[in-house]
C-alpha positions in Angstrom: 24.2 -4.1 -3.8 20.8 -4.8 -2.3 17.3 -3.2 -2.5 16.8 -1.3 0.7 13.4 0.3 0.6 10.3 0.9 -1.5 9.1 4.5 -1.5 5.6 5.6 -2.3 4.3 9.2 -2.5 1.4 10.3 -0.3 -0.6 13.5 0.1 -1.1 13.1 3.9 1.7 11.2 5.5 -0.1 10.7 8.8 -3.3 9.4 7.1 -1.1 7.0 5.0 0.8 5.8 8.1 -2.5 5.0 9.8 -3.8 3.2 6.7 -0.7 0.9 6.5 -0.8 0.3 10.3 -4.5 -0.5 10.4 -4.4 -3.0 7.5 -0.9 -4.4 7.5 0.4 -3.8 11.0 3.3 -1.7 9.8 5.0 0.3 12.5 7.0 3.6 12.2 10.7 3.0 12.3 11.8 6.6 11.5 9.8 9.8 11.1 12.0 12.4 9.4 9.7 15.3 8.6 8.0 14.3 5.4 9.9 11.0 5.0 8.6 8.1 7.1 10.2 4.6 7.1 7.8 1.8 8.2 8.6 -1.8 9.0 9.0 -4.1 6.1 10.9 -1.4 4.2 8.0 0.7 3.1 8.8 4.5 2.9 6.2 7.1 2.8 7.2 10.5 1.3 5.2 13.7 1.3 4.1 14.6 -2.2 5.4 18.1 -1.8 8.9 16.8 -1.2 8.7 14.4 -4.1 7.5 17.1 -6.5 10.3 19.3 -5.4 12.9 16.6 -6.3 11.4 15.6 -9.6 9.7 18.9 -10.7 6.9 16.8 -12.1 3.3 15.9 -11.0 2.5 12.6 -9.3 0.2 10.4 -11.3 -2.3 8.8 -9.0 -3.6 5.4 -10.1 -1.0 5.0 -12.8 -1.2 1.2 -12.5 2.5 1.0 -13.3 3.4 -0.9 -10.1 1.8 -2.4 -7.0 2.6 -3.3 -3.4 2.1 -7.0 -2.9 1.3 -8.5 0.4 0.5 -12.2 1.3 -2.1 -13.2 3.9 -3.2 -16.8 4.8 -6.6 -15.8 6.0 -7.6 -13.5 3.2 -11.3 -13.6 4.0 -10.6 -12.1 7.4 -8.4 -9.5 5.7 -11.2 -8.6 3.4 -13.6 -8.2 6.3 -11.1 -6.0 8.1 -10.6 -3.9 4.9 -14.4 -3.4 4.5 -14.8 -2.5 8.2 -11.9 -0.1 8.5 -12.1 1.5 5.0 -15.6 0.9 3.6 -15.1 3.5 0.8 -11.9 1.9 -0.5 -11.7 1.8 -4.3 -11.3 -1.8 -5.6 -9.6 -2.8 -8.8 -10.9 -6.3 -8.3 -12.7 -7.8 -5.3 -11.7 -11.1 -3.9 -11.2 -13.5 -6.8 -9.4 -16.8 -7.4 -6.9 -17.1 -10.2 -6.8 -20.2 -12.4 -3.7 -21.5 -10.5 -5.7 -21.4 -7.2 -4.4 -18.2 -5.6 -7.0 -15.9 -4.0 -6.3 -12.2 -4.5 -7.8 -8.8 -4.0 -6.6 -5.5 -5.5 -7.4 -2.0 -4.4 -5.9 1.5 -4.2 -4.6 3.1 -1.0 -6.0 6.6 -0.3 -3.3 8.1 -2.6 -4.0 5.9 -5.6 -1.1 3.4 -5.0 -2.1 0.0 -6.2 -2.1 -2.8 -3.6 -2.5 -6.6 -4.1 -3.1 -9.0 -1.2 -3.0 -12.7 -2.1 -2.8 -16.0 -0.4 0.7 -17.4 -0.2 1.8 -19.2 -3.3 3.3 -22.6 -2.3 
């Protein structure tokens, strides 16, 4: 068995697709009417479909998981984030952990937690 994809729930699938393309360069692999597979295995699913399957509400900013990306030039990424999405909500701005890794954490437009860090060697 292998892990195939990571699925996140979004209110506006096109807005989410643009967000992940703008910041992370993810491209659309398959657009299946409310389910969109992006490169790197990220799947966007329309909130209405997800609610229909679970019959429960989606909890935005639940802080129970995060999408983790690595970026060598994290300062350039932070500038890009601030230019493209100036009203983004931060969990923490760029900081350096005691082990030397630089990271930034923020929410995507749907409240999914994202961390971008420098590669750990």
